[in-house]
C-alpha positions in Angstrom: 26.0 5.6 -25.3 27.4 6.4 -29.0 29.9 8.7 -29.3 27.8 10.5 -31.5 24.5 10.2 -29.7 22.7 13.0 -28.4 23.1 13.3 -24.3 19.8 11.9 -22.7 17.7 15.2 -21.6 17.4 15.4 -17.9 15.6 17.1 -14.8 16.7 19.5 -12.8 17.5 18.4 -9.2 16.0 20.9 -7.3 13.0 19.4 -4.9 14.0 18.7 -1.3 12.1 15.5 0.6 9.7 17.3 1.8 8.2 18.9 -1.5 8.4 15.1 -3.0 6.2 13.7 0.5 4.0 16.9 -0.5 3.2 15.4 -3.9 3.1 12.3 -3.4 0.3 12.5 -1.1 -1.6 14.8 -2.8 -1.3 12.2 -5.4 -2.7 9.6 -2.5 -5.7 12.5 -1.8 -6.4 11.1 1.6 -9.7 13.0 1.9 -10.6 12.0 -1.7 -9.5 8.1 -0.9 -11.5 8.3 2.3 -14.6 9.8 1.7 -15.2 8.5 -2.3 -13.4 4.8 -2.3 -13.7 4.1 1.4 -17.2 3.5 1.7 -17.3 0.5 -0.6 -15.3 -0.9 2.0 -18.0 -0.2 4.8 -20.3 -1.2 2.7 -19.0 -4.5 1.8 -17.5 -5.3 5.8 -19.6 -2.5 8.0 -18.0 -1.7 11.3 -15.1 -4.7 10.2 -13.9 -1.8 7.5 -11.7 -0.6 10.3 -10.1 -4.8 10.5 -9.8 -4.6 6.6 -7.9 -0.8 6.7 -5.4 -2.4 9.2 -4.8 -5.5 6.9 -4.6 -3.2 3.9 -1.6 -0.8 5.8 0.4 -3.8 6.5 0.5 -4.7 2.8 1.2 -1.3 2.0 4.3 -1.7 4.3 5.2 -4.8 2.4 5.3 -2.8 -1.0 6.8 0.4 0.9 9.7 -2.0 1.6 9.6 -2.7 -2.2 9.5 0.4 -3.4 12.0 1.8 -1.1 14.5 -1.0 -2.1 13.7 -0.4 -6.1 13.4 3.3 -5.7 16.8 3.6 -3.6 18.8 1.9 -6.4 16.9 3.3 -9.6 16.1 7.1 -8.6 14.4 7.5 -12.4 11.7 9.5 -13.0 10.2 6.6 -15.2 9.4 4.8 -12.3 8.1 1.2 -12.2 8.8 0.6 -15.9 12.1 2.4 -15.7 13.2 0.1 -13.0 11.3 -3.2 -14.5 13.1 -2.8 -17.6 17.0 -3.0 -16.0 16.3 -5.4 -13.5 13.8 -8.0 -15.7 14.4 -6.6 -18.7 13.1 -4.3 -21.7 10.4 -6.2 -23.0 8.8 -6.5 -19.4 9.4 -2.7 -18.5 7.8 -2.2 -21.2 5.1 -3.8 -20.7 4.7 -2.2 -16.8 5.2 1.1 -19.2 1.6 0.3 -21.4 -0.5 -0.8 -18.4 0.6 2.1 -16.3 0.0 4.9 -19.0 -3.6 3.4 -19.0 -3.9 4.6 -15.6 -1.9 7.6 -15.7 -4.4 9.1 -18.2 -7.4 8.2 -17.3 -7.5 8.9 -13.1 -6.9 12.1 -13.9 -10.3 11.5 -16.1 -11.8 9.9 -13.5 -11.3 12.2 -10.5 -12.7 15.6 -12.5 -15.4 13.7 -13.4 -16.9 13.3 -9.7 -15.6 17.3 -9.2 -19.4 18.8 -10.2 -20.8 16.4 -7.2 -19.1 18.3 -4.9 -18.6 21.6 -6.6 -21.9 21.5 -6.9 -22.9 22.4 -2.9 -21.8 25.8 -3.9 -22.5 25.8 -7.5 -25.6 23.8 -8.4 -26.3 22.2 -11.7 -22.7 22.3 -12.7 -22.6 19.9 -15.7 -20.2 16.7 -14.9 -18.0 17.0 -18.4 -16.8 20.5 -19.3 -16.3 20.8 -15.2 -14.1 18.0 -15.6 -11.7 19.3 -18.8 -12.3 22.6 -17.4 -10.1 21.6 -14.2 -7.7 19.0 -16.1 -6.7 22.0 -18.1 -6.6 24.3 -14.7 -4.5 21.4 -13.8 -2.4 21.4 -16.8 -1.4 24.7 -16.6 -0.3 24.8 -12.9 1.6 21.2 -14.1 4.1 23.1 -16.5 5.5 24.9 -13.4 8.4 24.5 -11.7 8.6 21.2 -9.7 9.0 23.1 -6.2 6.0 25.7 -7.3 3.6 22.4 -7.6 4.9 21.0 -4.9 3.8 24.6 -2.7 0.6 24.5 -4.5 -0.3 20.7 -3.7 0.8 21.1 -0.3 -1.3 24.2 0.6 -4.8 22.3 -1.1 -3.3 19.1 0.8 -3.7 20.9 4.9 -7.1 21.9 3.4 -7.8 18.3 2.7 -6.6 17.2 5.9 -8.5 19.8 8.0 -11.4 18.4 6.5 -10.1 15.0 8.0 -9.5 16.9 11.3 -13.0 18.2 11.3 -14.6 14.4 10.5 -12.4 13.0 13.4 -13.6 15.2 15.5 -17.1 14.6 15.1 -17.0 11.2 15.4 -14.7 11.2 18.7 -16.7 13.5 20.6 -19.7 10.9 20.2 -18.5 8.0 20.4 -21.3 5.3 20.6 -19.3 2.3 19.8 -15.9 1.8 21.7 -12.5 0.9 19.4 -13.0 -2.7 21.7 -16.2 -3.0 20.1 -15.9 -2.7 16.5 -12.6 -4.6 17.0 -14.1 -7.7 18.1 -17.5 -7.6 17.5 -18.0 -6.2 14.2 -21.0 -5.7 12.4 -22.2 -5.8 8.7 -25.7 -5.7 7.1 -26.9 -9.3 5.7 -29.1 -9.9 2.7 -32.0 -9.4 4.7 -30.5 -6.0 6.0 -30.5 -7.0 9.4 -27.1 -6.1 11.5 -25.0 -9.1 11.6 -21.6 -9.8 12.8 -18.9 -9.2 9.9 -17.5 -12.7 8.5 -13.7 -13.0 7.4 -15.0 -12.9 3.7 -16.1 -10.0 4.4 -13.1 -8.3 5.5 -11.3 -9.4 2.9 -13.4 -8.5 0.3 -13.2 -4.9 1.8 -9.1 -5.3 2.3 -8.4 -5.2 -1.4 -10.8 -2.1 -1.8 -8.5 -0.6 0.8 -5.9 -1.3 -0.5 -6.5 0.9 -3.6 -7.4 3.5 -0.9 -3.8 3.7 0.7 -1.8 3.4 -3.2 0.2 6.1 -4.2 3.0 6.5 -1.8 5.4 4.7 -4.6 4.7 7.4 -6.9 7.7 9.8 -4.8 10.1 7.1 -7.0 9.0 9.3 -10.1 10.6 13.0 -9.0 14.2 11.1 -8.0 15.4 12.5 -11.2 14.1 16.3 -8.9 15.0 15.2 -5.9 18.4 16.3 -4.0 19.8 13.2 -3.2 16.8 10.9 -3.8 19.2 7.5 -4.1 19.7 8.0 -0.4 16.2 9.4 0.7 13.9 8.4 -1.3 13.0 5.6 1.3 12.1 8.7 3.5 9.4 10.2 1.0 8.0 6.8 0.5 7.6 6.0 4.7 6.7 9.2 5.0 3.4 9.0 2.6 2.4 5.8 3.7 2.3 6.5 6.9 0.8 9.8 7.1 -2.0 8.2 4.1 -3.0 5.5 6.7 -3.2 7.9 9.8 -5.5 10.4 7.6 -7.6 7.7 6.2 -8.0 5.0 8.7 -8.0 7.5 12.2 -11.3 9.4 10.3 -12.9 6.3 9.3 -12.4 4.7 12.3 -13.9 8.0 14.4 -17.0 8.0 12.3 -17.5 4.0 12.7 -17.3 4.6 16.6 -19.8 7.5 16.4 -22.1 6.3 14.5 -25.7 6.3 16.1 -27.4 3.8 14.1 -25.5 1.6 12.2 -28.0 0.0 9.7 -29.3 3.7 8.8 -25.1 4.9 8.6 -24.5 1.5 5.7 -28.3 2.0 4.1 -27.1 5.6 3.0 -26.2 6.2 -0.6 -23.6 9.4 1.1 -22.9 8.0 4.4 -20.0 10.6 5.3 -22.1 13.5 4.7 -25.5 12.5 6.2 -22.9 12.1 9.2 -21.7 15.3 9.1 -24.5 16.6 8.9 -26.4 14.2 11.9 -23.3 16.0 14.1 -22.7 19.2 13.2 -25.0 20.5 11.0 -25.8 20.7 6.5 -23.2 23.8 7.0 -20.5 21.7 7.7 -21.7 19.2 5.5 -21.1 21.8 2.6 -17.5 23.3 4.1 -16.5 19.8 3.8 -17.2 18.5 0.2 -15.9 22.0 -1.1 -12.9 20.6 1.0 -13.2 17.4 -1.0 -13.7 19.2 -4.4 -10.3 20.8 -4.1 -8.6 17.5 -2.8 -10.1 16.0 -6.0 -8.3 19.0 -8.0 -5.1 18.6 -5.9 -4.6 14.8 -7.1 -5.5 15.6 -10.6 -2.8 17.9 -10.4 -0.5 15.5 -9.0 -1.2 12.8 -11.4 -0.8 14.9 -13.9 2.4 16.0 -12.8 3.6 11.9 -12.5 1.9 11.0 -16.1 3.9 14.3 -17.8 6.8 12.8 -16.3 5.9 9.1 -17.4 5.8 10.3 -20.9 9.1 12.6 -20.9 10.8 9.5 -20.0 9.2 7.8 -23.0 10.3 10.5 -25.1 14.3 9.9 -23.6 13.8 6.6 -24.0 12.9 6.5 -27.8 9.4 4.3 -27.4 7.8 5.8 -30.1 8.8 5.5 -33.6 10.9 8.4 -35.8 10.9 12.0 -34.1 8.0 12.1 -31.9 10.2 11.1 -29.2 12.1 14.7 -29.7 9.2 17.1 -28.5 8.4 14.4 -25.4 11.5 14.7 -23.9 11.9 18.6 -24.3 11.8 20.5 -21.1 10.7 24.4 -20.8 13.8 26.8 -20.8 12.5 28.6 -17.5 10.3 26.3 -15.4 12.5 23.0 -16.2 9.0 21.2 -16.3 8.5 18.2 -19.4 5.9 21.1 -21.1 5.2 19.3 -23.8 4.4 15.9 -22.6 2.6 18.1 -19.2 0.1 19.5 -22.4 0.0 15.9 -23.9 -1.4 14.2 -20.6 -3.8 16.9 -20.1 -5.1 16.7 -23.8 -5.5 13.0 -23.4 -7.1 13.0 -20.0 -9.5 15.9 -21.7 -10.2 13.5 -24.1 -10.6 10.7 -21.8 -13.5 13.0 -20.2 -15.7 12.0 -23.0 -15.7 8.3 -22.5 -18.5 6.7 -19.9 -17.7 6.2 -15.8 -18.3 3.1 -16.3 -15.8 2.0 -18.7 -13.2 4.6 -17.2 -13.4 2.6 -14.0 -13.0 -0.8 -15.9 -9.9 0.1 -17.8 -7.8 1.5 -14.7 -9.8 -1.6 -11.4 -6.9 -3.9 -12.2 -3.7 -2.5 -13.7 -2.2 -1.7 -10.3 -2.3 -6.0 -9.8 0.2 -6.0 -12.3 2.4 -3.5 -11.2 2.6 -4.3 -7.9 3.3 -8.2 -8.3 5.9 -7.0 -11.3 7.6 -4.8 -9.0 7.6 -8.0 -6.3 9.0 -10.2 -8.8 11.2 -7.5 -9.4 12.8 -6.4 -5.8 13.4 -10.5 -5.8 15.5 -11.0 -8.8 17.0 -7.5 -8.6 18.4 -8.6 -4.7 19.0 -12.5 -5.6 21.3 -10.9 -8.9 22.8 -8.2 -6.7 21.2 -5.9 -9.4 19.9 -3.3 -6.1 23.0 -4.1 -4.4 24.4 -0.3 -4.9 21.3 1.3 -3.3 21.4 3.1 -0.2 18.4 1.1 1.4 17.9 -2.7 1.7 14.2 -3.9 3.1 14.6 -6.4 6.3 13.4 -9.6 6.1 13.9 -10.4 2.7 12.0 -12.1 0.8 8.8 -11.9 3.5 7.5 -8.6 2.0 7.0 -9.5 -1.6 5.7 -12.6 -0.8 3.3 -11.6 1.4 2.3 -8.8 -1.2 2.4 -11.4 -3.8 0.0 -13.7 -2.4 -2.4 -10.8 -1.4 -2.4 -10.0 -5.1 -3.6 -13.5 -6.1 -6.2 -12.5 -3.7 -7.2 -9.6 -5.1 -7.0 -11.1 -8.6 -9.4 -14.1 -7.4 -12.0 -11.6 -6.2 -12.2 -9.4 -9.0 -12.5 -12.7 -11.2 -15.3 -13.5 -9.2 -16.7 -9.8 -10.0 -18.7 -10.3 -13.3 -20.0 -6.7 -13.4 -16.7 -4.4 -12.8 -13.5 -7.2 -12.2 -13.7 -9.6 -14.7 -14.2 -7.5 -17.3 -11.4 -4.9 -15.9 -9.3 -7.9 -15.4 -9.4 -9.1 -19.3 -8.7 -5.4 -20.7 -5.7 -5.0 -18.4 -4.6 -8.6 -19.9 -5.4 -7.0 -23.2 -3.3 -4.6 -22.5 -0.5 -6.5 -21.9 -0.7 -8.3 -24.7 -1.0 -5.7 -27.0 2.4 -4.3 -25.7 4.1 -8.0 -26.0 3.3 -7.7 -30.0 4.7 -3.9 -30.3 7.6 -4.7 -28.6 8.4 -7.6 -30.6 6.9 -6.4 -34.2 8.9 -2.8 -33.7 11.1 -2.4 -31.0 12.7 -5.8 -30.8 13.2 -4.9 -34.6 14.8 -2.0 -34.5 17.4 -3.9 -32.3 15.9 -3.4 -28.9 14.8 -0.9 -26.7 17.9 1.4 -24.6 16.4 2.7 -21.4 18.2 6.0 -20.8 18.9 7.7 -17.7 19.6 11.3 -15.8 23.3 10.6 -15.8 23.2 10.9 -19.6 24.3 7.5 -20.7 22.9 4.7 -21.9 21.9 2.0 -19.1 
């Protein structure tokens, strides 16, 4: 760094691995993932969704290896873009940043817009948009607090949603109608004429792509690398811990329900299959209790995801992504809480504005960006290992390069399956490619012309 340049702002290392794990799990939101995302996999593959979720867990393990090695070598609050930029070059990092920022701003809005449906059991006829905006504003205010306080709040909320999943597990296992061997060896799904038929391989493969997204979020532990004590040595524990808990918290209750369903045909045609199952086995009061827990899980996920997006924007300001003095406020830290408060407020405002966009458009805009990010990280870890750029890290994955190559193969399949979906998947891919093209153009026209893009790390030196 130039001797006349001011030191790069740095976050305070004050959080232990447990705190990082709690926020990461809250970002995954096992309860909302299991009860909101997984039903799409069940509709596609029926009881074969059990095998799909197992396969998705295998893909998650491959990506956890990737995140652990990269996060150990580069424990930076910029997350994926800061890692990719240091291995594949600044332009590649900037493209990942652009794709990530779209998702990080819009995903809290998507979550919050679904909140009224679950709060409606206690407060009927809540309007979706005002409720979503209120939830985001509350989450923004909480996000400004000290990171350890945020970890405590999200941890308490996480305990509630895990208790709800525990209830679902108990209801399934206390009324087993289909043994595990049956749903493993003879899975059933609805055929075109709405009769039960053996689940085909293609249906299980399609459901796997849904389950991959349901587990996603374990890698976000890297965003708190600068705030986690001894992160380079310990960040892998948070990543693997988050993956293992997320898989168990989602796979076990879903499997229990699949084992406890008395009538698969009725279950698979239900518009709200899990609520109907709870009502059947425990009564409507427990359905309302679980719905309230899911509402709390959504708020928790909004808080955690705003914490992530705020740190991404803070890193953008530190790396001078925007023109002129627009960067300086983004990298400001709160005097008392040591949090990126301006970046947090900006992310909250942008997510509130996103609530005014139709839910379908939001889903299209965020649906396939993860494919690009995962694929780029797989390439980065291969290049980083071969060029020795990750050698200084404390973790190296076993069986290299098999995990990233397997993950890349799955991403190719997920890309193809999305391209075949003319309603949502293909428009989403086209949107993501447009974001990539715009990011490359901005880099070449703006950042490259002013002398390139210098990535700044927490060591107060340009890297």
